[in-house]
Every structure is written in structure tokens, then in C-alpha cells.
A tleap script that builds the chain and sets N, CA, C and O, in Angstrom:
source leaprc.protein.ff14SB
mol = sequence {
  NMET THR VAL ARG LYS LEU PRO PRO VAL LEU
  ARG PRO VAL SER ARG GLY GLY THR VAL GLY
  SER GLY ALA GLY ILE ILE VAL LEU ALA VAL
  PHE PHE LEU TYR LEU LEU LEU MET ALA PRO
  PHE CYS ILE LEU VAL GLY SER ARG THR SER
  TRP ARG MET GLY TRP VAL MET SER ALA PRO
  LEU ILE PHE LEU PRO LEU ALA LEU LEU ILE
  GLY PHE LEU VAL CPRO
}
set mol.1.N position { 1.102 -0.948 -0.228 }
set mol.1.CA position { -0.037 -0.116 0.031 }
set mol.1.C position { 0.526 1.435 0.136 }
set mol.1.O position { 1.219 1.916 1.033 }
set mol.2.N position { 0.189 1.852 -0.652 }
set mol.2.CA position { 1.139 3.407 -0.928 }
set mol.2.C position { 0.892 4.818 -0.646 }
set mol.2.O position { 0.223 5.526 -1.399 }
set mol.3.N position { 1.318 5.145 0.213 }
set mol.3.CA position { 0.621 6.560 0.876 }
set mol.3.C position { 0.695 7.214 0.139 }
set mol.3.O position { 1.495 6.906 -0.744 }
set mol.4.N position { -0.003 8.434 -0.006 }
set mol.4.CA position { -0.129 9.431 -0.447 }
set mol.4.C position { 0.094 10.864 -0.114 }
set mol.4.O position { -0.275 11.427 0.916 }
set mol.5.N position { 1.006 11.594 -1.517 }
set mol.5.CA position { 1.008 12.831 -0.280 }
set mol.5.C position { -0.273 13.535 -0.243 }
set mol.5.O position { -1.194 13.094 -0.931 }
set mol.6.N position { -0.447 14.620 0.506 }
set mol.6.CA position { -1.763 15.287 -0.111 }
set mol.6.C position { -0.738 16.968 -0.521 }
set mol.6.O position { 0.434 17.301 -0.346 }
set mol.7.N position { -1.672 17.484 -0.977 }
set mol.7.CA position { -1.087 18.648 -1.955 }
set mol.7.C position { -1.164 19.518 -1.030 }
set mol.7.O position { -2.038 19.583 -0.166 }
set mol.8.N position { -0.191 20.267 -1.190 }
set mol.8.CA position { 0.476 21.575 -0.758 }
set mol.8.C position { -0.565 22.509 0.102 }
set mol.8.O position { -0.277 23.102 1.141 }
set mol.9.N position { -1.621 22.509 -0.447 }
set mol.9.CA position { -3.082 23.106 0.424 }
set mol.9.C position { -3.168 22.188 1.477 }
set mol.9.O position { -3.303 22.620 2.621 }
set mol.10.N position { -3.110 21.007 1.266 }
set mol.10.CA position { -3.877 21.263 2.226 }
set mol.10.C position { -2.848 19.910 3.358 }
set mol.10.O position { -3.299 19.033 4.094 }
set mol.11.N position { -1.822 20.172 3.135 }
set mol.11.CA position { -1.114 19.769 4.456 }
set mol.11.C position { -1.180 20.686 5.941 }
set mol.11.O position { -1.881 21.694 6.032 }
set mol.12.N position { -0.660 20.366 6.636 }
set mol.12.CA position { -0.721 21.327 8.098 }
set mol.12.C position { 0.304 22.168 7.645 }
set mol.12.O position { 1.286 21.812 6.994 }
set mol.13.N position { 0.060 23.170 7.977 }
set mol.13.CA position { 1.561 24.274 8.343 }
set mol.13.C position { 2.220 24.834 9.881 }
set mol.13.O position { 1.790 25.319 10.928 }
set mol.14.N position { 3.411 24.469 9.339 }
set mol.14.CA position { 4.247 24.495 11.105 }
set mol.14.C position { 4.284 25.737 11.518 }
set mol.14.O position { 5.385 26.261 11.344 }
set mol.15.N position { 3.590 26.315 11.938 }
set mol.15.CA position { 4.460 27.706 12.556 }
set mol.15.C position { 5.519 27.757 13.998 }
set mol.15.O position { 5.720 28.674 14.795 }
set mol.16.N position { 6.046 26.425 13.933 }
set mol.16.CA position { 7.523 26.388 15.061 }
set mol.16.C position { 7.087 26.982 16.475 }
set mol.16.O position { 7.848 27.559 17.252 }
set mol.17.N position { 5.591 26.716 16.695 }
set mol.17.CA position { 5.061 26.954 18.026 }
set mol.17.C position { 4.032 27.408 18.469 }
set mol.17.O position { 3.604 28.187 17.617 }
set mol.18.N position { 3.322 27.374 19.385 }
set mol.18.CA position { 2.502 28.088 19.759 }
set mol.18.C position { 1.894 29.291 19.416 }
set mol.18.O position { 2.341 30.402 19.698 }
set mol.19.N position { 0.430 28.958 18.541 }
set mol.19.CA position { 0.342 30.565 18.058 }
set mol.19.C position { -0.839 30.660 19.406 }
set mol.19.O position { -1.586 29.817 19.904 }
set mol.20.N position { -0.616 31.927 19.656 }
set mol.20.CA position { -1.770 32.996 20.602 }
set mol.20.C position { -2.845 33.780 20.256 }
set mol.20.O position { -2.835 34.035 19.052 }
set mol.21.N position { -4.041 34.399 21.036 }
set mol.21.CA position { -5.168 34.732 20.368 }
set mol.21.C position { -5.160 36.043 20.400 }
set mol.21.O position { -5.839 36.727 19.634 }
set mol.22.N position { -4.288 36.573 21.409 }
set mol.22.CA position { -3.714 37.919 21.445 }
set mol.22.C position { -4.738 38.602 22.765 }
set mol.22.O position { -4.922 39.806 22.948 }
set mol.23.N position { -5.418 37.271 23.730 }
set mol.23.CA position { -6.081 37.841 25.071 }
set mol.23.C position { -5.634 38.349 26.151 }
set mol.23.O position { -6.275 38.818 27.092 }
set mol.24.N position { -3.797 38.191 25.923 }
set mol.24.CA position { -3.443 38.583 26.927 }
set mol.24.C position { -3.176 39.943 26.807 }
set mol.24.O position { -3.018 40.669 27.788 }
set mol.25.N position { -3.114 40.355 25.567 }
set mol.25.CA position { -2.659 41.820 25.630 }
set mol.25.C position { -4.436 43.073 25.899 }
set mol.25.O position { -4.693 44.004 26.661 }
set mol.26.N position { -5.173 42.387 24.847 }
set mol.26.CA position { -5.979 42.878 25.784 }
set mol.26.C position { -6.757 42.791 27.039 }
set mol.26.O position { -7.758 43.458 27.303 }
set mol.27.N position { -6.052 41.676 27.969 }
set mol.27.CA position { -6.360 41.842 29.433 }
set mol.27.C position { -5.599 43.313 29.380 }
set mol.27.O position { -6.186 44.393 29.445 }
set mol.28.N position { -3.711 43.068 29.208 }
set mol.28.CA position { -2.804 44.578 29.529 }
set mol.28.C position { -3.732 45.445 29.507 }
set mol.28.O position { -4.163 46.008 30.513 }
set mol.29.N position { -4.220 45.675 28.077 }
set mol.29.CA position { -4.869 47.511 28.086 }
set mol.29.C position { -5.827 47.526 29.104 }
set mol.29.O position { -6.009 48.595 29.686 }
set mol.30.N position { -6.576 46.385 29.480 }
set mol.30.CA position { -7.696 46.872 30.313 }
set mol.30.C position { -7.424 47.080 31.561 }
set mol.30.O position { -8.076 47.771 32.343 }
set mol.31.N position { -6.393 46.449 31.783 }
set mol.31.CA position { -5.124 46.729 33.080 }
set mol.31.C position { -5.223 47.374 32.899 }
set mol.31.O position { -6.398 47.626 33.167 }
set mol.32.N position { -4.493 48.675 32.257 }
set mol.32.CA position { -3.956 49.511 32.290 }
set mol.32.C position { -5.016 50.784 32.357 }
set mol.32.O position { -4.544 51.684 33.051 }
set mol.33.N position { -6.045 51.029 31.934 }
set mol.33.CA position { -7.286 51.321 31.658 }
set mol.33.C position { -7.597 51.480 33.288 }
set mol.33.O position { -7.451 52.479 33.992 }
set mol.34.N position { -7.961 50.473 33.559 }
set mol.34.CA position { -8.862 50.375 34.966 }
set mol.34.C position { -7.914 50.917 35.781 }
set mol.34.O position { -8.245 51.734 36.640 }
set mol.35.N position { -6.386 50.461 35.581 }
set mol.35.CA position { -5.373 51.760 36.470 }
set mol.35.C position { -5.357 53.151 36.414 }
set mol.35.O position { -5.171 53.797 37.445 }
set mol.36.N position { -5.552 53.766 35.192 }
set mol.36.CA position { -5.946 54.815 35.166 }
set mol.36.C position { -6.667 55.524 35.322 }
set mol.36.O position { -6.589 56.751 35.381 }
set mol.37.N position { -7.775 54.613 35.444 }
set mol.37.CA position { -9.161 55.585 36.698 }
set mol.37.C position { -9.282 55.206 37.702 }
set mol.37.O position { -10.161 55.721 38.394 }
set mol.38.N position { -8.520 54.210 38.214 }
set mol.38.CA position { -8.633 53.936 39.697 }
set mol.38.C position { -7.345 54.938 40.995 }
set mol.38.O position { -7.331 55.436 42.121 }
set mol.39.N position { -6.501 54.719 39.846 }
set mol.39.CA position { -4.991 55.720 40.274 }
set mol.39.C position { -5.365 57.241 41.281 }
set mol.39.O position { -5.083 57.688 42.393 }
set mol.40.N position { -6.235 57.665 39.968 }
set mol.40.CA position { -6.793 59.256 40.525 }
set mol.40.C position { -7.940 58.993 41.860 }
set mol.40.O position { -7.839 59.528 42.965 }
set mol.41.N position { -8.695 58.329 41.566 }
set mol.41.CA position { -10.031 57.654 42.731 }
set mol.41.C position { -8.963 57.332 44.115 }
set mol.41.O position { -9.128 57.873 45.208 }
set mol.42.N position { -8.077 56.539 43.869 }
set mol.42.CA position { -7.185 56.617 44.961 }
set mol.42.C position { -6.817 57.655 45.892 }
set mol.42.O position { -7.076 57.630 47.095 }
set mol.43.N position { -6.051 58.790 45.133 }
set mol.43.CA position { -4.999 60.093 44.981 }
set mol.43.C position { -6.453 60.809 45.787 }
set mol.43.O position { -6.418 61.175 46.962 }
set mol.44.N position { -7.565 60.907 44.999 }
set mol.44.CA position { -8.330 61.913 45.839 }
set mol.44.C position { -9.220 61.650 47.369 }
set mol.44.O position { -9.590 62.488 48.191 }
set mol.45.N position { -9.454 59.514 47.366 }
set mol.45.CA position { -9.423 59.663 48.635 }
set mol.45.C position { -9.075 59.734 49.902 }
set mol.45.O position { -9.595 59.887 51.007 }
set mol.46.N position { -7.450 59.490 49.144 }
set mol.46.CA position { -6.641 59.584 50.745 }
set mol.46.C position { -6.318 61.909 50.967 }
set mol.46.O position { -5.900 62.573 51.915 }
set mol.47.N position { -6.710 62.231 49.814 }
set mol.47.CA position { -6.520 64.014 49.905 }
set mol.47.C position { -7.624 64.216 50.654 }
set mol.47.O position { -7.660 65.242 51.333 }
set mol.48.N position { -8.351 63.613 50.676 }
set mol.48.CA position { -10.199 63.929 51.142 }
set mol.48.C position { -10.309 63.790 53.068 }
set mol.48.O position { -10.844 64.450 53.958 }
set mol.49.N position { -9.399 62.439 52.983 }
set mol.49.CA position { -9.425 61.745 54.265 }
set mol.49.C position { -8.106 61.735 54.715 }
set mol.49.O position { -7.514 62.806 54.848 }
set mol.50.N position { -7.552 60.652 54.974 }
set mol.50.CA position { -6.101 60.258 55.103 }
set mol.50.C position { -5.296 59.873 54.492 }
set mol.50.O position { -6.109 59.541 53.629 }
set mol.51.N position { -4.143 59.495 53.971 }
set mol.51.CA position { -3.460 58.595 53.929 }
set mol.51.C position { -3.207 57.362 53.831 }
set mol.51.O position { -2.634 56.737 52.938 }
set mol.52.N position { -3.824 56.915 55.143 }
set mol.52.CA position { -3.901 55.873 55.247 }
set mol.52.C position { -5.286 54.962 54.847 }
set mol.52.O position { -5.386 53.737 54.778 }
set mol.53.N position { -6.508 56.208 54.566 }
set mol.53.CA position { -7.595 55.669 53.615 }
set mol.53.C position { -7.232 55.595 52.594 }
set mol.53.O position { -7.866 54.753 51.959 }
set mol.54.N position { -6.143 56.284 51.809 }
set mol.54.CA position { -6.117 55.823 50.648 }
set mol.54.C position { -5.433 54.674 50.283 }
set mol.54.O position { -5.811 54.080 49.273 }
set mol.55.N position { -4.401 54.215 50.986 }
set mol.55.CA position { -3.875 53.245 50.900 }
set mol.55.C position { -4.678 52.250 51.030 }
set mol.55.O position { -4.560 51.473 50.082 }
set mol.56.N position { -5.561 51.884 51.905 }
set mol.56.CA position { -6.706 50.815 52.267 }
set mol.56.C position { -7.676 50.949 51.264 }
set mol.56.O position { -8.349 49.951 51.008 }
set mol.57.N position { -7.983 52.514 50.334 }
set mol.57.CA position { -8.417 52.090 49.194 }
set mol.57.C position { -8.002 51.362 48.360 }
set mol.57.O position { -8.610 50.531 47.684 }
set mol.58.N position { -6.497 51.759 48.372 }
set mol.58.CA position { -5.913 51.337 47.266 }
set mol.58.C position { -5.270 49.604 47.060 }
set mol.58.O position { -5.227 48.803 46.126 }
set mol.59.N position { -4.947 49.610 48.140 }
set mol.59.CA position { -4.851 47.777 48.063 }
set mol.59.C position { -5.471 46.877 47.703 }
set mol.59.O position { -4.860 46.007 47.081 }
set mol.60.N position { -7.172 46.680 47.979 }
set mol.60.CA position { -7.621 45.840 47.389 }
set mol.60.C position { -7.753 46.014 45.672 }
set mol.60.O position { -7.581 45.221 44.746 }
set mol.61.N position { -8.170 47.552 45.743 }
set mol.61.CA position { -8.854 48.505 44.506 }
set mol.61.C position { -8.002 47.843 43.209 }
set mol.61.O position { -8.553 47.216 42.304 }
set mol.62.N position { -6.288 48.150 43.308 }
set mol.62.CA position { -5.364 47.808 42.392 }
set mol.62.C position { -4.546 46.872 42.211 }
set mol.62.O position { -4.316 46.300 41.146 }
set mol.63.N position { -3.973 46.634 43.461 }
set mol.63.CA position { -3.062 45.301 44.155 }
set mol.63.C position { -4.153 43.942 43.828 }
set mol.63.O position { -3.645 43.097 43.090 }
set mol.64.N position { -5.350 43.693 44.217 }
set mol.64.CA position { -5.952 42.416 43.685 }
set mol.64.C position { -6.031 41.916 42.348 }
set mol.64.O position { -5.984 40.803 41.825 }
set mol.65.N position { -6.191 43.330 41.889 }
set mol.65.CA position { -6.330 42.879 40.050 }
set mol.65.C position { -4.530 42.935 39.576 }
set mol.65.O position { -3.845 42.088 39.003 }
set mol.66.N position { -4.394 43.467 39.779 }
set mol.66.CA position { -2.423 43.101 39.661 }
set mol.66.C position { -2.176 42.272 39.898 }
set mol.66.O position { -1.432 41.698 39.104 }
set mol.67.N position { -2.676 41.364 41.448 }
set mol.67.CA position { -1.854 39.862 41.214 }
set mol.67.C position { -3.171 38.974 40.203 }
set mol.67.O position { -2.965 37.797 39.908 }
set mol.68.N position { -3.995 39.417 39.915 }
set mol.68.CA position { -4.519 38.620 39.480 }
set mol.68.C position { -3.881 38.012 37.817 }
set mol.68.O position { -3.775 37.004 37.119 }
set mol.69.N position { -3.550 39.678 37.877 }
set mol.69.CA position { -3.129 39.434 36.328 }
set mol.69.C position { -2.064 39.025 36.045 }
set mol.69.O position { -1.731 38.641 34.923 }
set mol.70.N position { -1.278 39.057 37.177 }
set mol.70.CA position { 0.357 38.627 36.998 }
set mol.70.C position { 0.310 36.891 36.949 }
set mol.70.O position { 1.121 36.087 36.489 }
set mol.71.N position { -1.235 36.668 37.752 }
set mol.71.CA position { -1.426 34.770 38.145 }
set mol.71.C position { -1.792 34.400 36.916 }
set mol.71.O position { -1.408 33.272 36.607 }
set mol.72.N position { -2.631 35.189 35.827 }
set mol.72.CA position { -3.310 34.760 34.425 }
set mol.72.C position { -2.214 34.994 33.439 }
set mol.72.O position { -2.389 34.594 32.287 }
set mol.73.N position { -0.689 35.822 33.884 }
set mol.73.CA position { 0.406 35.861 32.736 }
set mol.73.C position { 1.089 34.409 33.087 }
set mol.73.O position { 1.189 33.461 32.308 }
set mol.74.N position { 1.492 34.463 34.317 }
set mol.74.CA position { 2.107 33.077 34.301 }
set mol.74.C position { 1.546 31.823 33.956 }
set mol.74.O position { 0.410 31.602 34.376 }
set mol.75.N position { 2.083 31.004 33.311 }
set mol.75.CA position { 1.827 29.680 32.452 }
set mol.75.C position { 1.692 28.902 33.726 }
set mol.75.O position { 1.464 27.692 33.691 }
savepdb mol mol.pdb
quit
């Protein structure tokens, strides 16, 4: 029995690695937009109340999504 070769159009293309969907770039863009909105808000809260309250606001609002982003990017 002979093995037929597929025509070049039907052969699988080897790309030399995995091809991503680009979702990481979108997640980074959304995170930086979120950071641009939340950082002034935390500074505003800190200036109206106390610096401690600003840090209390920024810890869950900025550092928790940052930790989730890092966890998403680490394989």
C-alpha cells in the first residue's frame, strides 16, 4: 500500500510554536485603563480623608487585580 502525499494546500502548516489568541494584550490594555481610572480615585480619597485611607482603598482596588493579572500571565 502506498502513502499518498497531500497537495500543499491541504498539508498542515508548521508555525514553529503555539499561536496565541492575543487575549493577553487585551487584558493588559484593560488593566492599564483600569489603573488609569483607579489611581486618581485612590489619590482623591487619600487627599480628602487620610493617607492611610488612600492606601486602604488602593490595596484591594489596584493590587488585587494586579495579582490576578500576574497569575493570568504566569503559565
